[in-house]
VOGU-3710 file (C-alpha; in Angstrom, 3 decimals, decimal comma):
1> xxxxxxxxxx> -29,024/24,217/-32,778  -26,725/22,991/-30,782  -25,398/19,366/-30,437  -24,800/17,748/-27,096  -23,059/14,538/-26,496  -22,340/12,592/-23,315  -19,213/10,159/-22,955  -18,750/8,096/-19,760  -15,284/8,525/-17,478  -14,101/8,564/-14,338
11> xxxxxxxxxx> -12,220/10,385/-11,418  -10,451/8,946/-8,535  -11,503/9,943/-4,925  -9,090/8,712/-2,467  -8,608/4,863/-3,684  -11,692/4,740/-5,502  -13,213/5,708/-8,825  -16,097/7,833/-9,419  -17,976/7,944/-12,378  -18,259/11,190/-14,466
21> xxxxxxxxxx> -20,069/12,255/-17,510  -18,364/14,621/-20,242  -20,926/16,295/-21,851  -19,926/18,518/-24,547  -22,282/21,180/-26,339  -21,406/22,595/-29,487  -23,233/25,762/-30,343  -22,800/28,362/-32,802  -20,910/32,220/-32,067  -17,171/33,113/-31,435
31> xxxxxxxxxx> -14,887/30,626/-30,754  -14,643/29,714/-27,731  -14,345/26,693/-25,075  -15,464/26,460/-21,717  -14,504/23,617/-19,303  -17,065/23,668/-15,547  -17,927/20,935/-13,626  -15,542/21,720/-10,581  -12,556/21,370/-12,553  -8,703/21,868/-11,115
41> xxxxxxxxxx> -6,007/23,765/-12,691  -5,081/20,150/-14,758  -8,168/19,834/-16,249  -8,636/23,244/-17,079  -5,643/23,437/-18,816  -7,402/20,214/-21,328  -8,385/23,147/-23,501  -5,414/23,601/-25,027  -4,263/19,680/-25,141  -7,483/18,752/-26,716
51> xxxxxxxxxx> -7,729/21,572/-29,425  -4,081/20,498/-30,373  -4,795/16,969/-30,241  -7,637/17,161/-32,124  -6,168/18,957/-34,967  -2,765/17,202/-34,801  -5,216/14,316/-35,603  -6,247/15,253/-38,990  -9,688/16,977/-37,406  -11,359/19,984/-37,878
61> xxxxxxxxxx> -11,835/21,485/-34,129  -15,389/23,156/-34,041  -15,938/26,835/-35,220  -18,188/27,937/-32,741  -19,003/27,922/-28,174  -17,594/24,350/-27,237  -18,826/23,879/-23,659  -17,892/20,865/-21,341  -19,349/19,745/-18,447  -18,196/17,099/-15,837
71> xxxxxxxxxx> -20,887/15,312/-14,391  -21,854/15,615/-11,514  -20,827/19,250/-10,701  -20,420/18,729/-6,957  -17,259/16,295/-7,009  -13,944/18,265/-7,674  -12,299/16,985/-10,902  -8,560/16,195/-10,950  -5,970/15,255/-13,205  -5,404/14,898/-16,925
81> xxxxxxxxxx> -7,272/11,881/-17,682  -10,065/13,934/-19,122  -8,291/14,912/-22,087  -9,722/11,592/-24,308  -12,773/11,657/-23,231  -13,286/15,637/-24,131  -11,882/14,660/-27,364  -14,523/12,123/-28,010  -17,483/14,051/-26,928  -16,470/16,763/-29,238
91> xxxxxxxxxx> -15,488/14,730/-32,539  -18,978/12,796/-31,532  -20,636/16,442/-31,873  -18,943/17,047/-34,962  -19,839/14,245/-36,626  -16,582/12,912/-36,741  -17,371/9,404/-34,941  -21,108/8,062/-36,256  -23,988/9,095/-34,074  -24,908/4,978/-34,294
101> xxxxxxxxxx> -21,914/4,564/-32,460  -23,270/3,550/-28,629  -21,087/5,119/-26,138  -23,126/4,619/-23,205  -21,413/1,406/-22,501  -17,858/2,362/-22,742  -15,213/4,399/-20,363  -12,794/6,810/-21,805  -9,603/7,827/-19,686  -6,465/9,109/-21,084
111> xxxxxxxxxx> -4,179/12,301/-21,037  -3,767/13,872/-24,815  -0,133/14,974/-26,125  -0,283/18,076/-28,416  0,386/15,355/-31,454  -3,053/13,137/-30,049  -1,156/10,842/-28,738  -2,372/9,337/-25,555  -0,309/9,246/-22,143  -1,078/7,031/-19,444
121> xxxxxxxxxx> -2,704/8,324/-16,601  -2,807/7,216/-12,423  -5,836/5,280/-10,728  -6,747/3,066/-13,903  -6,819/-0,144/-11,969  -9,398/1,566/-9,428  -11,560/2,398/-12,931  -11,383/-0,793/-14,377  -12,789/-2,371/-10,678  -15,741/0,468/-10,589
131> xxxxxxxxxx> -16,232/0,106/-14,506  -16,936/-3,806/-13,599  -18,782/-2,969/-10,784  -21,566/-1,103/-12,711  -21,563/-3,054/-16,047  -19,482/-1,146/-18,401  -18,331/-3,092/-20,981  -15,726/-1,917/-22,784  -12,501/0,259/-21,403  -10,514/2,455/-23,444
141> xxxxxxxxxx> -6,920/3,068/-21,906  -3,445/4,090/-22,443  -1,793/1,369/-23,800  1,015/1,910/-20,954  -1,640/1,115/-18,131  -3,748/-1,527/-20,409  -2,115/-4,211/-18,280  -3,866/-2,846/-15,043  -6,833/-2,869/-16,047  -7,165/-5,896/-17,541
151> xxxxxxxxxx> -6,434/-7,457/-14,173  -10,184/-6,990/-13,734  -12,229/-9,214/-14,610  -15,470/-8,294/-16,885  -14,676/-5,355/-19,028  -12,711/-5,642/-22,605  -10,003/-3,120/-22,360  -8,706/-1,973/-25,545  -4,971/-0,089/-25,143  -5,314/2,801/-27,223
161> xxxxxxxxxx> -2,405/4,765/-28,498  -3,713/7,873/-30,642  -6,775/9,733/-30,499  -6,950/8,511/-34,429  -7,008/5,283/-33,380  -10,435/5,587/-31,311  -11,959/7,491/-33,695  -11,491/4,903/-36,369  -12,220/1,938/-34,240  -15,445/3,477/-32,890
171> xxxxxxxxxx> -16,346/3,944/-36,840  -15,090/0,340/-37,449  -12,593/1,441/-40,256  -9,934/0,007/-37,720  -9,805/-2,725/-35,147  -8,199/-2,077/-31,890  -7,927/-5,906/-30,661  -8,689/-5,865/-26,844  -6,077/-6,264/-24,398  -5,020/-10,201/-23,415
181> xxxxxxxxxx> -3,961/-10,627/-19,831  -1,055/-13,238/-19,404  -1,601/-15,228/-16,177  1,006/-14,902/-13,986  3,091/-17,478/-12,640  3,613/-18,054/-8,913  6,151/-15,142/-8,522  9,309/-16,073/-7,082  10,132/-13,560/-4,119  13,629/-11,834/-4,671
191> xxxxxxxxxx> 15,374/-9,681/-2,703  18,909/-8,371/-2,811  19,246/-9,222/0,889  19,139/-12,675/2,628  19,225/-13,230/6,234  21,723/-15,802/6,013  23,880/-13,199/4,881  23,648/-11,707/8,116  26,762/-12,457/10,956  25,563/-13,997/14,174
201> xxxxxxxxxx> 22,172/-12,212/16,003  20,955/-15,997/16,410  18,235/-14,332/18,452  17,249/-11,224/16,558  16,909/-13,727/13,485  14,796/-16,324/15,658  12,248/-12,937/16,454  12,162/-12,112/12,830  11,150/-15,478/11,625  8,283/-15,129/14,123
211> xxxxxxxxxx> 7,630/-11,817/13,434  7,239/-12,994/9,463  4,942/-16,091/10,829  2,430/-14,078/12,476  2,992/-10,627/10,830  3,585/-9,242/14,192  5,449/-5,765/14,747  8,763/-5,697/15,776  11,245/-3,347/17,227  15,306/-3,938/17,472
221> xxxxxxxxxx> 17,331/-2,024/20,120  21,400/-2,106/19,707  24,293/-0,003/18,882  25,483/0,961/15,702  26,936/-1,193/13,209  25,076/-4,653/15,212  23,292/-5,322/11,812  19,885/-3,724/12,802  18,826/-2,425/9,126  20,546/-5,176/7,480
231> xxxxxxxxxx> 17,832/-7,667/9,346  15,332/-5,448/8,635  15,880/-5,333/4,868  16,289/-8,758/4,836  12,981/-9,540/6,012  11,195/-9,176/3,096  12,959/-12,231/1,460  11,425/-14,331/3,948  7,789/-13,357/3,642  5,863/-15,371/1,540
241> xxxxxxxxxx> 4,341/-13,593/-2,038  1,062/-11,701/-2,061  -2,103/-13,529/-2,847  -4,405/-12,350/-5,433  -6,492/-10,438/-3,217  -3,863/-8,768/-1,554  -1,833/-8,075/-4,933  -4,871/-6,145/-6,242  -5,117/-4,094/-2,913  -1,818/-3,180/-3,049
251> xxxxxxxxxx> -1,565/-2,383/-7,001  -4,493/-0,364/-6,631  -2,158/1,895/-3,851  0,172/2,280/-6,116  -1,670/2,754/-9,187  -3,840/5,611/-7,844  -0,113/7,841/-6,610  1,442/6,576/-10,021  3,876/4,602/-8,806  3,443/1,742/-10,136
261> xxxxxxxxxx> 6,424/0,941/-12,228  4,927/-2,194/-14,257  2,173/-3,134/-16,475  0,831/-5,953/-14,148  -0,122/-6,107/-10,740  2,511/-6,306/-7,961  3,360/-9,585/-6,431  6,283/-8,663/-4,045  5,448/-7,423/-0,552  6,085/-3,503/-0,591
271> xxxxxxxxxx> 9,162/-2,862/1,685  9,026/1,140/2,577  11,831/2,818/4,375  10,837/6,678/5,059  13,441/9,235/6,534  13,154/10,596/9,806  12,587/13,812/8,935  9,332/12,950/7,084  6,108/14,807/8,033  2,970/13,415/9,566
281> xxxxxxxxxx> 0,998/13,997/6,162  3,890/11,991/4,196  3,699/9,079/6,372  0,318/8,739/7,363  -1,839/10,616/4,226  -3,533/13,598/3,830  -3,422/16,993/2,181  -6,108/19,276/0,781  -7,294/16,303/-1,602  -6,129/13,541/1,048
291> xxxxxxxxxx> -3,965/10,956/-0,904  -2,657/7,921/0,905  0,998/8,231/2,701  4,017/5,805/3,443  2,252/3,423/5,721  -0,338/2,848/2,998  2,288/2,235/0,418  3,203/-0,126/3,391  0,288/-2,157/3,056  0,606/-5,908/3,258
301> xxxxxxxxxx> 4,275/-5,364/3,556  6,897/-3,833/5,774  7,289/-0,254/6,895  10,745/0,192/8,212  11,453/3,344/10,772  15,063/3,578/11,037  16,190/5,885/14,345  12,780/5,503/15,316  13,176/7,839/18,564  14,328/10,735/15,495
311> xxxxxxxxxx> 10,994/10,737/14,362  8,921/13,897/15,531  6,657/12,521/18,170  3,471/13,596/16,454  4,475/11,370/13,854  5,153/8,448/15,846  1,568/9,236/17,380  -0,115/9,313/14,515  0,721/5,465/14,309  -1,311/4,412/16,780
321> xxxxxxxxxx> -5,107/3,889/15,142  -3,022/2,299/12,181  -0,895/-0,069/14,180  -4,332/-1,149/16,153  -7,258/-1,375/12,951  -4,929/-2,033/10,061  -6,938/1,199/8,640  -6,165/5,023/8,684  -8,660/7,688/8,497  -8,182/10,883/7,208
331> xxxxxxxxxx> -10,645/13,857/7,744  -10,632/16,834/6,433  -13,858/19,618/5,604  -14,710/18,259/2,477  -14,944/14,625/3,247  -13,413/11,710/5,270  -11,326/8,949/3,837  -10,081/5,781/5,133  -6,792/4,196/3,471  -5,439/0,361/4,050
341> xxxxxxxxxx> -2,718/0,339/6,127  -2,253/-3,408/7,127  1,823/-3,490/7,527  4,322/-4,811/9,420  6,065/-2,086/11,842  9,811/-2,732/11,845  11,594/-0,169/13,982  14,752/-0,023/15,142  17,266/2,042/17,577  19,855/2,853/19,666
351> xxxxxxxxxx> 19,524/2,338/23,268  20,759/5,593/24,140  21,793/8,825/21,965  25,555/7,504/21,390  24,276/4,189/21,122  26,658/2,242/23,931  24,548/2,212/26,793  25,691/-1,062/28,969  27,991/-2,019/26,367  31,040/-4,366/28,022
361> xxxxxxxxxx> 33,523/-2,861/26,072  32,572/0,840/25,210  31,435/3,610/28,232  28,629/5,644/27,450  28,889/8,869/27,254  25,647/10,329/27,747  24,213/12,375/30,711  21,360/10,126/32,537  18,929/12,930/31,698  19,605/12,334/28,115
371> xxxxxxxxxx> 18,823/8,606/28,365  15,787/9,300/29,845  14,566/12,114/27,237  15,838/9,740/24,201  13,825/6,713/25,562  10,713/8,975/26,308  10,391/10,236/22,835  8,425/6,727/21,770  5,263/6,745/23,989  4,252/3,875/26,313
381> xxxxxxxxxx> 0,742/3,650/24,270  2,623/3,143/20,768  5,726/0,518/22,346  2,581/-1,522/23,718  1,304/-1,582/20,200  4,740/-3,622/18,845  4,463/-7,195/19,842  8,239/-8,329/19,723  11,291/-6,051/21,765  14,430/-7,753/20,825
391> xxxxxxxxxx> 18,102/-6,749/21,820  20,455/-6,609/18,783  23,935/-6,914/20,855  27,011/-5,669/18,869  29,412/-8,452/17,684  32,423/-9,674/18,284  35,386/-10,126/15,883  34,694/-14,089/16,187  31,200/-13,518/15,093  32,040/-10,921/12,406
401> xxxxxxxxxx> 34,866/-12,734/10,840  32,892/-16,383/10,615  30,104/-17,032/7,812  26,944/-17,504/9,572  25,412/-21,034/10,215  22,256/-19,916/10,800  19,460/-20,664/7,852  19,343/-18,717/4,784  16,047/-17,116/3,362  14,827/-20,064/1,788
411> xxxxxxxxxx> 14,546/-22,263/4,394  13,321/-20,077/6,906  10,834/-18,692/4,013  9,519/-22,263/3,809  8,859/-22,834/7,549  7,111/-19,001/7,820  4,737/-20,234/4,651  3,667/-23,345/6,897  2,861/-21,079/9,851  0,911/-18,833/7,360
421> xxxxxxxxxx> -1,057/-21,643/6,242  -1,941/-22,771/9,610  -3,436/-20,048/10,221  -5,316/-19,556/7,286  -7,043/-22,563/7,807  -7,675/-22,037/11,303  -9,529/-18,248/10,541  -11,259/-19,307/7,645  -14,444/-17,288/7,707  -13,074/-15,032/10,024
431> xxxxxxxxxx> -12,086/-12,132/7,538  -8,404/-12,824/9,303  -5,605/-14,310/7,631  -2,945/-13,740/10,138  -2,573/-14,264/14,213  -1,543/-10,752/14,248  -4,468/-9,473/12,923  -7,366/-11,543/15,615  -9,394/-10,352/18,010  -10,248/-10,951/21,418
441> xxxxxxxxxx> -12,829/-13,313/20,382  -10,524/-15,610/17,951  -7,817/-15,063/20,881  -10,436/-16,581/23,609  -11,183/-19,302/20,856  -7,978/-20,011/19,683  -5,320/-19,196/22,510  -6,343/-21,136/25,279  -3,629/-22,388/27,537  -3,406/-24,925/30,722
451> xxxxxxxxxx> -3,009/-23,592/34,761  0,619/-23,703/34,609  1,001/-21,573/31,391  -1,801/-19,480/33,073  0,239/-18,946/36,471  2,807/-17,848/34,718  1,367/-15,374/32,399  -0,303/-14,176/35,821  3,077/-13,602/37,211  4,379/-12,113/34,390
461> xxxxxxxxxx> 1,287/-9,319/34,315  1,556/-8,911/38,030  5,605/-8,586/38,059  5,912/-6,097/35,002  2,840/-4,459/35,052  1,654/-5,506/31,697  -1,731/-4,009/30,285  -4,299/-5,831/28,544  -3,218/-5,083/24,836  0,264/-6,497/26,343
471> xxxxxxxxxx> -1,466/-9,650/27,518  -3,117/-10,505/24,229  -0,470/-9,789/22,208  1,920/-11,928/24,146  -0,744/-15,043/23,298  -0,770/-13,781/19,777  2,978/-14,318/19,754  2,829/-17,310/21,697  0,195/-19,122/19,104  2,492/-17,804/16,108
481> xxxxxxxxxx> 5,739/-19,890/17,994  3,071/-22,938/18,271  2,167/-22,553/14,572  6,001/-22,785/13,612  6,255/-25,426/15,537  3,055/-27,307/14,027  1,902/-27,553/17,596  -2,187/-27,330/18,312  -2,029/-26,148/21,461  -0,005/-23,362/22,909
491> xxxxxxxxxx> 2,462/-24,863/25,896  4,126/-23,027/28,729  7,248/-22,745/26,681  5,876/-20,872/24,040  4,610/-18,620/26,474  7,760/-18,303/27,777  9,490/-17,590/24,494  6,738/-15,123/23,839  7,692/-13,114/27,190  11,125/-12,674/26,426
501> xxxxxx> 10,267/-10,381/23,566  8,206/-7,919/25,631  10,412/-5,978/27,310  11,502/-2,745/25,793  13,849/-1,442/28,682  17,258/-2,553/29,738
//
């Protein structure tokens, strides 16, 4: 007679966790172990890890046919997180864990080492979120990732170091204390770069302040050595810290990808700077089993694309949907997955291949056709989705030699925080929190202008042949400028400054 046991666990599908029931059946026969239920190679290899882990923990492995089923069988199971629930199911079938122990209100996840110790696995935060929604009361997770699991209110999180500890705890011979989440204080934004350290470039700093205040995308154009990269890397120092909701969103992405280098939630806004040789899959996400890419890793933070025209045209064009919608959808034969991608795009480029077009002191060595070809690498629709275009000129000796008189990051961040708070209050109940996110409906409500300002906008649209998207983005930037000055209404001066940041041409 066989003994069938069910132990709850979970697998990651995109960014979400799906419940999985680990069923173990022990029957008479020659010693053999099977794992079924659409497992990948890592799950199939669990047979040897579980066998060694059980034996080296002081238990006997069943001397018969062990069949493990991962249900539902139509969802592909990936990773090594099923080692612990498989071992628990086998121990329960062997009678090493008492039959009176209720396992249905618990969830187990973890990779087993050959000595029975439990190693961390990615995606524990998503599993904790799923467990809370389904009313699961207890989570048994590796001690290294217990902090991220405990960030979700509801289930008790038990940090596990060894398979023996779990078995003894379930049998009430020892007690594993639930993980106690330490309340995080309001994080202090830290950065290796301070915008006050950047020499000169007063107009570029002003543009970055506006971009930070409204969450706008920005393109910086200037010769080599003008400070574009340092300006971009200084941007996180003037951004506000993540809100609790944003922090949970960002942490979930990093948890699923196994890139979470801390036991608690992410509190600083991400800054991602992929190389220009990056592929479309690496940037946007994808693969046979779709995974988030760089734009999702930059969610609620900054995506810096240096040498913008050097990126493959296909890669740049793939940014269209994320820039517009704040989400990227990756479609494959098996399924379509959506990953969050609400980031600030900061792009930097030279005005021409050599970098010295229109430089007053250094002649450009590029042929006209080279300049045209270089600038056409970035299509009009992509440029149209960038709110602010700013020239970053070469610095002269006086600007290089003298310390900057511009405000440091702390002072600018205070103004940015105040402007962001005004936006949050104004957009309460709409689902948006920044001016860059607002739709046409909110623009008509919150970005009304007077007759003189409207006349200026009409003249700009006709003279510069601006698209409808560009028109609305100008209004968004003007709204942000007004917020920085604590003005309720958008004035003609606000619109005039916003228009200065629109033209990419020289």
